[in-house]
C-alpha positions as CSV (number, residue, x, y, z in Angstrom):
1,M,17.6,-25.9,19.4
2,T,15.1,-27.1,21.7
3,T,15.9,-31.0,21.8
4,D,11.9,-31.9,22.9
5,A,10.5,-29.5,20.2
6,D,9.9,-31.9,16.9
7,A,8.8,-30.2,13.6
8,R,7.0,-32.8,12.1
9,G,6.4,-33.5,8.7
10,P,7.2,-35.8,5.7
11,T,10.9,-36.8,5.3
12,A,10.5,-37.5,1.9
13,G,8.7,-35.6,-1.4
14,R,8.3,-34.8,-4.8
15,A,8.9,-31.3,-6.3
16,G,6.3,-29.1,-6.7
17,Q,4.2,-31.3,-4.2
18,P,2.9,-28.9,-1.1
19,M,4.6,-30.5,2.1
20,R,3.2,-29.6,5.6
21,F,5.2,-29.3,8.7
22,E,3.9,-28.4,11.7
23,L,6.0,-27.5,15.7
24,V,5.4,-30.0,18.4
25,F,6.4,-29.8,22.4
26,G,5.2,-31.6,25.0
27,G,3.1,-33.7,22.3
28,Q,0.8,-30.3,21.2
29,R,1.2,-28.1,18.7
30,L,2.6,-25.2,19.1
31,A,0.4,-22.0,17.5
32,G,1.9,-18.9,15.7
33,A,5.2,-20.5,14.7
34,T,7.4,-19.0,13.1
35,W,9.9,-21.3,10.2
36,V,13.1,-20.0,7.7
37,Q,15.2,-22.1,5.5
38,V,18.7,-23.4,5.9
39,R,21.1,-22.7,4.2
40,H,24.8,-24.1,4.3
41,P,27.0,-20.6,4.3
42,E,28.6,-19.9,0.9
43,S,31.9,-21.1,1.9
44,Y,31.0,-24.2,3.7
45,R,33.0,-26.9,5.1
46,G,31.8,-30.3,6.4
47,N,29.9,-32.9,5.1
48,E,26.1,-32.7,5.1
49,Y,24.2,-32.1,2.0
50,V,21.9,-29.4,2.1
51,S,20.0,-27.9,-0.7
52,S,20.0,-24.0,-1.4
53,F,17.6,-24.0,-4.0
54,S,14.7,-21.3,-2.4
55,L,11.8,-23.2,-1.3
56,E,8.7,-21.3,-1.6
57,M,6.6,-21.8,2.4
58,T,3.8,-20.0,3.4
59,T,2.4,-20.2,7.5
60,D,-1.3,-20.0,8.4
61,P,-2.2,-18.4,10.7
62,Q,-1.6,-21.6,13.3
63,G,1.4,-21.7,12.3
64,E,1.4,-25.1,10.8
65,L,4.5,-24.5,7.1
66,T,2.8,-25.2,3.8
67,A,6.1,-25.7,1.3
68,L,6.9,-26.6,-1.9
69,A,10.4,-27.7,-3.7
70,K,10.7,-26.3,-7.3
71,N,13.9,-28.5,-7.8
72,P,14.9,-31.7,-6.0
73,G,17.3,-31.9,-3.1
74,R,17.4,-32.5,0.1
75,Y,16.5,-29.5,2.8
76,K,16.1,-28.1,6.0
77,I,13.7,-25.6,7.4
78,A,13.5,-24.3,11.4
79,G,9.9,-23.9,13.5
80,S,10.4,-21.7,16.3
81,A,6.7,-19.8,18.6
82,I,7.7,-19.3,22.7
83,N,11.9,-19.3,22.8
84,V,11.1,-23.3,21.4
85,T,12.9,-24.2,18.1
86,A,13.0,-27.5,15.9
87,E,14.7,-28.1,12.6
88,A,13.7,-30.6,10.0
89,C,15.1,-32.0,6.7
90,V,13.1,-33.1,3.5
91,L,14.5,-35.0,1.2
92,V,12.9,-34.9,-2.4
93,R,13.4,-36.6,-5.3
94,P,13.0,-36.5,-9.1
95,E,10.3,-38.7,-11.0
96,N,13.2,-39.6,-13.2
97,A,16.4,-39.7,-13.4
98,A,18.0,-36.9,-15.9
99,P,19.8,-36.6,-18.6
100,L,19.7,-39.3,-20.5
101,V,23.5,-39.9,-20.2
102,R,24.4,-39.8,-16.4
103,G,28.6,-40.7,-16.1
104,S,31.7,-40.0,-14.6
105,A,35.5,-40.8,-15.8
106,F,36.9,-43.4,-13.7
107,R,41.3,-43.3,-13.9
108,T,44.1,-44.9,-11.9
109,P,47.2,-42.6,-11.0
110,A,49.4,-45.3,-10.3
111,G,51.4,-43.7,-7.6
112,P,53.2,-40.4,-9.1
113,I,53.2,-39.1,-12.2
114,G,55.8,-40.6,-14.0
115,A,56.6,-43.3,-12.1
116,K,55.8,-46.8,-14.0
117,S,52.9,-48.4,-13.7
118,G,52.0,-51.1,-11.8
119,P,49.1,-53.6,-11.7
120,L,45.5,-52.4,-11.3
121,D,44.5,-53.0,-7.9
122,R,41.1,-54.9,-8.8
123,T,39.8,-54.6,-5.5
124,A,39.8,-51.2,-5.0
125,A,39.5,-50.7,-8.4
126,A,35.4,-53.0,-8.3
127,N,35.0,-51.1,-4.9
128,S,34.9,-47.9,-6.7
129,L,32.7,-49.2,-10.0
130,H,29.9,-50.4,-7.0
131,R,29.9,-47.3,-5.1
132,A,29.7,-45.2,-8.5
133,S,26.4,-47.0,-9.6
134,L,25.0,-47.4,-6.0
135,A,25.6,-42.7,-6.8
136,G,23.5,-43.6,-9.7
137,I,26.8,-43.2,-12.0
138,A,25.6,-45.0,-15.2
139,W,27.9,-44.7,-17.3
140,A,31.5,-44.7,-17.0
141,E,33.8,-43.5,-19.3
142,L,37.1,-45.4,-19.2
143,D,40.3,-44.7,-21.0
144,P,43.3,-46.7,-21.3
145,A,45.8,-44.1,-21.9
146,G,47.6,-44.8,-25.1
147,F,50.5,-42.3,-26.5
148,M,51.8,-41.6,-29.9
149,D,55.5,-41.7,-30.3
150,F,57.3,-38.8,-32.8
151,D,60.9,-40.6,-31.0
152,T,61.4,-42.8,-34.2
153,D,61.1,-42.4,-38.1
154,V,57.1,-43.5,-38.5
155,V,54.6,-42.4,-35.9
156,V,52.8,-45.2,-33.7
157,A,50.7,-45.0,-31.2
158,H,50.8,-47.4,-28.5
159,Q,48.1,-48.5,-26.0
160,Y,49.7,-49.2,-23.5
161,C,51.8,-46.3,-21.1
162,E,53.8,-47.4,-18.2
163,V,54.5,-43.1,-17.4
164,C,51.1,-41.6,-18.5
165,Y,48.4,-40.2,-16.0
166,G,46.1,-42.7,-15.8
167,S,48.4,-46.0,-17.0
168,I,46.9,-49.7,-17.0
169,T,47.2,-52.6,-18.8
170,V,46.1,-54.2,-21.6
171,D,44.6,-57.3,-19.7
172,D,43.6,-54.9,-16.5
173,F,41.8,-52.4,-19.2
174,E,39.9,-55.2,-20.3
175,W,39.1,-56.8,-17.5
176,L,37.7,-52.6,-16.1
177,V,35.1,-52.6,-19.0
178,D,33.5,-56.3,-17.8
179,A,33.8,-54.8,-14.1
180,A,31.9,-51.5,-15.3
181,H,29.3,-54.0,-17.1
182,D,28.6,-55.9,-14.2
183,E,28.3,-53.1,-11.8
184,G,25.0,-52.3,-15.4
185,M,27.0,-49.6,-16.6
186,S,27.4,-48.6,-20.0
187,V,30.9,-48.1,-21.4
188,V,32.6,-45.4,-23.5
189,I,36.1,-45.9,-24.7
190,S,38.2,-42.0,-24.8
191,T,40.7,-42.6,-28.1
192,G,42.9,-39.2,-26.9
193,L,46.3,-40.2,-26.4
194,W,49.4,-38.8,-25.1
195,A,52.6,-38.5,-27.0
196,R,56.9,-38.7,-26.7
197,W,59.4,-36.0,-28.0
198,H,62.5,-35.8,-27.1
199,G,62.7,-38.2,-24.2
200,E,59.3,-36.5,-22.5
201,M,55.8,-37.6,-22.7
202,Y,52.9,-34.6,-22.6
203,E,49.3,-34.7,-23.9
204,L,49.4,-35.2,-28.3
205,S,47.9,-31.3,-28.3
206,D,50.7,-29.5,-26.6
207,V,52.9,-31.3,-28.5
208,L,51.1,-31.1,-31.8
209,I,51.6,-27.3,-31.3
210,G,54.5,-27.0,-29.7
211,N,54.0,-26.3,-26.0
212,L,56.6,-29.0,-24.2
213,R,56.5,-27.1,-21.2
214,G,56.0,-29.8,-17.9
215,G,56.4,-33.2,-19.4
216,T,57.4,-36.3,-17.6
217,P,60.4,-38.0,-18.4
218,A,59.6,-41.5,-20.9
219,P,64.0,-42.4,-22.0
220,T,63.9,-44.3,-25.2
221,S,66.7,-45.6,-27.0
222,S,65.4,-44.0,-30.7
223,V,65.5,-40.2,-32.0
224,R,63.8,-39.4,-34.9
225,S,65.8,-37.7,-38.1
226,G,66.5,-34.1,-38.1
227,T,65.0,-34.2,-41.6
228,L,61.8,-35.5,-40.6
229,P,59.2,-33.0,-40.0
230,A,58.9,-32.1,-36.1
231,P,55.6,-32.7,-34.5
232,S,54.8,-29.6,-34.6
233,D,55.1,-29.3,-38.3
234,E,51.9,-29.6,-40.7
235,R,53.5,-31.5,-42.7
236,I,53.0,-34.9,-40.7
237,Q,49.5,-34.9,-40.0
238,P,48.9,-37.4,-42.1
239,E,51.2,-39.7,-40.6
240,V,49.8,-38.7,-37.3
241,M,46.0,-39.5,-38.7
242,R,47.1,-42.5,-39.7
243,A,49.2,-43.1,-36.4
244,Y,46.0,-42.9,-34.6
245,G,43.3,-44.3,-37.5
246,A,45.2,-47.6,-36.7
247,Y,44.8,-47.2,-33.0
248,V,41.1,-46.6,-33.3
249,D,41.1,-49.9,-34.9
250,Q,43.0,-51.5,-31.6
251,I,40.3,-49.9,-29.5
252,A,37.7,-50.2,-31.1
253,A,38.6,-54.1,-32.0
254,L,38.6,-54.1,-28.3
255,A,35.1,-52.7,-27.8
256,T,33.5,-54.9,-30.2
257,R,34.9,-57.7,-28.0
258,H,33.6,-56.2,-24.7
259,K,30.1,-54.9,-26.3
260,V,31.1,-51.4,-25.0
261,E,28.4,-49.4,-25.9
262,A,30.7,-45.8,-27.4
263,L,34.0,-44.5,-28.5
264,M,34.5,-40.9,-28.2
265,L,37.0,-39.3,-31.1
266,F,39.9,-36.7,-30.3
267,A,41.5,-35.0,-32.4
268,G,43.0,-32.4,-29.7
269,G,41.5,-29.2,-29.9
270,T,40.9,-26.4,-32.3
271,G,44.8,-25.5,-31.9
272,A,46.3,-29.1,-32.6
273,Q,45.1,-28.5,-36.8
274,L,44.4,-31.9,-36.9
275,W,40.4,-31.2,-38.3
276,K,41.6,-30.1,-41.6
277,Q,42.7,-33.7,-42.3
278,A,38.7,-33.7,-43.7
279,I,39.6,-37.0,-45.7
280,L,41.2,-38.8,-43.4
281,W,39.2,-38.1,-40.3
282,R,36.0,-39.1,-42.8
283,G,37.7,-42.7,-43.6
284,I,38.9,-43.3,-40.3
285,V,34.9,-43.2,-39.3
286,A,33.5,-44.9,-41.9
287,Q,36.0,-47.4,-41.0
288,L,34.4,-47.4,-37.7
289,R,31.1,-48.8,-39.0
290,R,32.2,-50.7,-41.1
291,E,34.2,-52.5,-37.9
292,Y,31.7,-51.1,-35.0
293,A,28.2,-51.0,-34.2
294,G,28.1,-49.3,-31.0
295,Q,28.1,-45.1,-30.5
296,L,30.9,-42.7,-32.2
297,W,30.8,-39.5,-30.2
298,S,33.4,-37.3,-31.3
299,E,34.7,-33.8,-29.8
300,G,34.5,-30.2,-31.4
301,A,31.1,-29.3,-30.0
302,D,33.1,-25.7,-28.7
303,I,30.6,-23.4,-25.9
304,C,32.3,-21.1,-27.9
305,P,32.1,-22.1,-32.0
306,A,35.9,-20.9,-33.7
307,T,35.5,-19.5,-36.5
308,G,37.7,-18.8,-40.0
309,P,38.7,-15.2,-40.8
310,F,35.7,-13.1,-42.0
311,S,34.1,-16.0,-42.1
312,Q,31.4,-18.1,-39.5
313,E,32.5,-21.6,-40.9
314,I,32.7,-23.4,-37.8
315,L,36.7,-25.0,-37.4
316,G,37.4,-28.5,-36.2
317,L,35.3,-31.4,-36.3
318,S,32.0,-30.1,-36.7
319,Y,31.8,-31.6,-40.3
320,L,31.6,-35.5,-38.9
321,F,28.9,-34.4,-36.5
322,P,26.5,-35.8,-39.4
323,A,28.0,-38.9,-39.3
324,V,28.6,-39.8,-35.9
325,D,26.0,-40.3,-33.0
326,G,27.3,-37.7,-30.3
327,M,28.8,-34.5,-30.3
328,L,31.4,-33.7,-27.3
329,S,31.4,-30.5,-25.3
330,N,33.3,-29.3,-21.5
331,T,30.8,-28.6,-18.5
332,S,33.8,-26.4,-17.0
333,E,34.1,-24.4,-20.1
334,L,30.5,-24.0,-20.0
335,L,30.0,-22.7,-16.5
336,L,32.8,-20.5,-16.8
337,T,31.4,-18.8,-20.3
338,V,28.1,-17.9,-18.5
339,S,29.7,-16.2,-15.8
340,R,31.6,-13.9,-17.8
341,N,31.0,-10.8,-20.2
342,P,31.0,-11.3,-23.7
343,Q,30.3,-14.4,-22.6
344,C,31.9,-15.5,-26.4
345,P,33.6,-12.6,-27.3
346,G,33.9,-11.6,-30.8
347,F,36.7,-10.1,-33.3
348,G,38.3,-7.6,-31.6
349,Q,36.5,-8.3,-28.2
350,Y,37.9,-9.5,-24.8
351,P,36.0,-11.6,-22.2
352,Q,36.6,-9.5,-18.5
353,N,37.2,-12.0,-15.7
354,P,34.5,-14.7,-14.7
355,E,32.8,-12.8,-12.4
356,R,30.9,-14.6,-8.8
357,P,27.5,-15.0,-8.3
358,T,25.7,-12.8,-6.0
359,P,25.0,-15.0,-3.5
360,L,26.8,-18.0,-4.5
361,N,23.9,-20.2,-4.5
362,A,22.4,-22.2,-7.0
363,D,19.4,-20.0,-7.8
364,T,21.8,-17.3,-9.0
365,L,24.2,-20.2,-10.8
366,A,20.6,-21.5,-12.8
367,A,19.3,-18.2,-13.7
368,R,23.2,-17.7,-15.5
369,L,22.5,-21.0,-17.0
370,A,19.2,-21.2,-17.7
371,P,18.9,-18.3,-20.6
372,A,22.0,-18.5,-21.6
373,L,22.0,-22.5,-23.0
374,D,19.8,-22.3,-26.4
375,G,22.8,-19.9,-27.9
376,I,26.0,-21.6,-26.9
377,G,27.4,-23.4,-30.2
378,P,26.6,-27.3,-28.6
379,F,22.5,-26.4,-28.4
380,E,23.1,-24.4,-32.3
381,L,24.5,-27.6,-33.6
382,Q,21.7,-29.5,-31.2
383,A,18.8,-27.5,-32.7
384,A,20.0,-28.3,-36.5
385,N,21.5,-32.0,-36.5
386,G,19.8,-33.3,-33.5
387,K,22.5,-35.0,-31.9
388,L,23.3,-36.1,-28.9
389,V,25.1,-33.8,-26.5
390,L,27.5,-34.9,-24.4
391,F,29.5,-33.0,-21.5
392,T,32.4,-33.6,-20.3
393,D,34.6,-32.4,-17.2
394,L,32.5,-31.1,-15.0
395,Y,35.6,-31.0,-12.5
396,T,34.3,-32.3,-9.1
397,C,37.1,-30.7,-6.7
398,N,36.1,-29.3,-3.8
399,L,37.3,-25.6,-3.9
400,E,36.3,-21.7,-4.4
401,G,35.6,-21.2,-8.2
402,V,34.5,-24.1,-8.9
403,S,30.9,-23.2,-10.1
404,Y,32.2,-20.5,-12.3
405,K,36.5,-19.7,-12.6
406,G,36.8,-22.5,-15.2
407,P,39.1,-26.1,-15.4
408,T,42.1,-24.7,-14.0
409,V,40.4,-24.5,-10.2
410,C,41.2,-27.7,-9.0
411,S,44.9,-27.8,-10.2
412,Q,45.1,-24.9,-7.6
413,G,47.6,-24.9,-5.3
414,P,48.2,-25.3,-1.4
415,N,46.6,-21.6,-0.9
416,S,43.1,-22.8,-2.7
417,V,39.6,-22.5,-0.3
418,Q,37.5,-25.2,0.9
419,N,34.3,-24.9,-0.1
420,D,31.7,-28.1,0.3
421,Q,28.7,-26.4,-0.5
422,E,30.0,-24.6,-4.3
423,I,30.0,-27.6,-5.6
424,V,27.3,-29.0,-4.8
425,D,24.9,-26.0,-6.0
426,A,26.8,-26.0,-9.3
427,F,25.4,-29.6,-9.7
428,E,22.4,-29.2,-8.7
429,A,22.1,-25.9,-10.5
430,L,23.5,-27.8,-13.5
431,M,20.6,-30.8,-13.2
432,S,17.7,-27.8,-13.2
433,T,18.5,-26.6,-16.2
434,L,21.2,-28.3,-18.3
435,G,20.1,-31.6,-17.8
436,Q,16.4,-31.2,-17.9
437,R,17.5,-30.8,-22.1
438,K,16.5,-33.7,-24.0
439,N,19.2,-35.3,-26.1
440,V,21.9,-34.5,-23.4
441,G,24.4,-35.8,-21.3
442,L,26.9,-34.9,-18.6
443,L,30.2,-36.9,-17.2
444,L,31.8,-35.6,-14.8
445,W,35.2,-36.1,-14.0
446,T,36.7,-37.8,-12.6
447,I,36.2,-40.8,-10.2
448,S,39.3,-42.4,-8.3
449,L,39.6,-45.9,-9.3
450,S,43.0,-46.6,-7.1
451,P,43.9,-44.6,-3.6
452,D,45.5,-41.5,-4.5
453,P,44.7,-38.8,-1.3
454,A,46.6,-36.7,-4.7
455,A,43.1,-38.1,-6.9
456,A,40.4,-37.2,-3.7
457,R,40.4,-33.3,-4.0
458,S,38.4,-34.2,-7.4
459,D,36.1,-37.2,-6.5
460,P,33.1,-37.0,-6.7
461,L,32.8,-39.8,-4.2
462,Q,35.3,-38.8,-1.8
463,H,33.1,-35.4,-1.5
464,P,30.1,-37.3,1.3
465,A,27.9,-34.0,0.1
466,L,28.3,-34.0,-2.9
467,A,27.8,-38.0,-3.8
468,A,24.4,-37.4,-1.8
469,A,23.4,-35.0,-4.2
470,L,24.3,-37.3,-6.8
471,A,22.3,-40.2,-5.5
472,N,19.5,-38.3,-5.0
473,W,19.2,-37.3,-8.5
474,W,20.8,-40.1,-10.4
475,G,20.5,-42.8,-7.4
476,R,18.1,-45.9,-8.6
């Protein structure tokens, strides 16, 4: 690139509006200039934000370029003539930030998982919230990291778990809610739980299905009587529901005190079988409606809904959707589903491994998403009930495969391949398709509230290219 040359044109624009550029050298426009769009390589490693959506580009006989971007983004072009080359960048911003709910989960892994947590570093947490707000994060999904104790004869849920991922004291959690509000964010509290069984801590859903691998030591002096049903025994479900209902009552009281905008309800997924307790679930929702004025968002809007044998009845908590305000789905599962064939396997069908798009860029990812959205479970449900659909867990690690391989990508080991462009492409493809639909939300996973090198891989604010893309699409 010749340093004395200049590709002159606007530095900012809007989608669908023509932008004109000329190549200038020595103060004179160069006739006959040719222009190309500059993209990062597919496996780019670096911090620069450049969109891979295609520009529409036409050049007149005098060499002036007219470029049009169909989508917001940051675009780079290069003009050349008589051995002179210059580049220019233009930031194309959306008319309005979308979708309706734009947020992220926030967590504070206070040291290694299994280490007892100390007090929250409130200075670091406040800084993370402030940076997130500047990037356009309008909703903070916060989690008290409570747990259900099965190592007792009476199952009880506790709000504080000192050895759980994201552990945070009650006082620190209430401060955190207020701090998010002070940054102008709305707050949704997750009511998912961990579970202790045989002195080990697991995710509640794993304990309920008997998947006892990879537990975290959580010593206790109490032991559940062997004459009582184990967590994986369906006979324990009413007791589990009563403990969960009491826990949700606690969180609802906290939410009311701090004017929290929404609560998330979780049953541990279809496999955990708690959804079968329909009467108790409806009772929990009815109780919440009496004591809490905010929105209720329930899990159960699976990308590929599970149905009963020889039946079209959707398994899970879908029967709650008429009584709640929002339906929770999963972004990473969506990206995986549209990358395989068949997308939602029927009885006797087996999906192939997800396919890497060719080329891997925002255009090809958007082309996968756009035609599939109407036929996935969440939007079929929304067409019938009109509810808000919230896509959680857009995993924001900068690793190869994050746009098509599903939830396990971010847990890859040391041999994983860094790719700082792919997560930008995935985000922008989602914004140009999913993000343009009405009554939709997107929640990223996850912004770290405390200095934690282990969390940097999945923290969108610690990936400069992605953080810049967020600010462009969502920023004030």
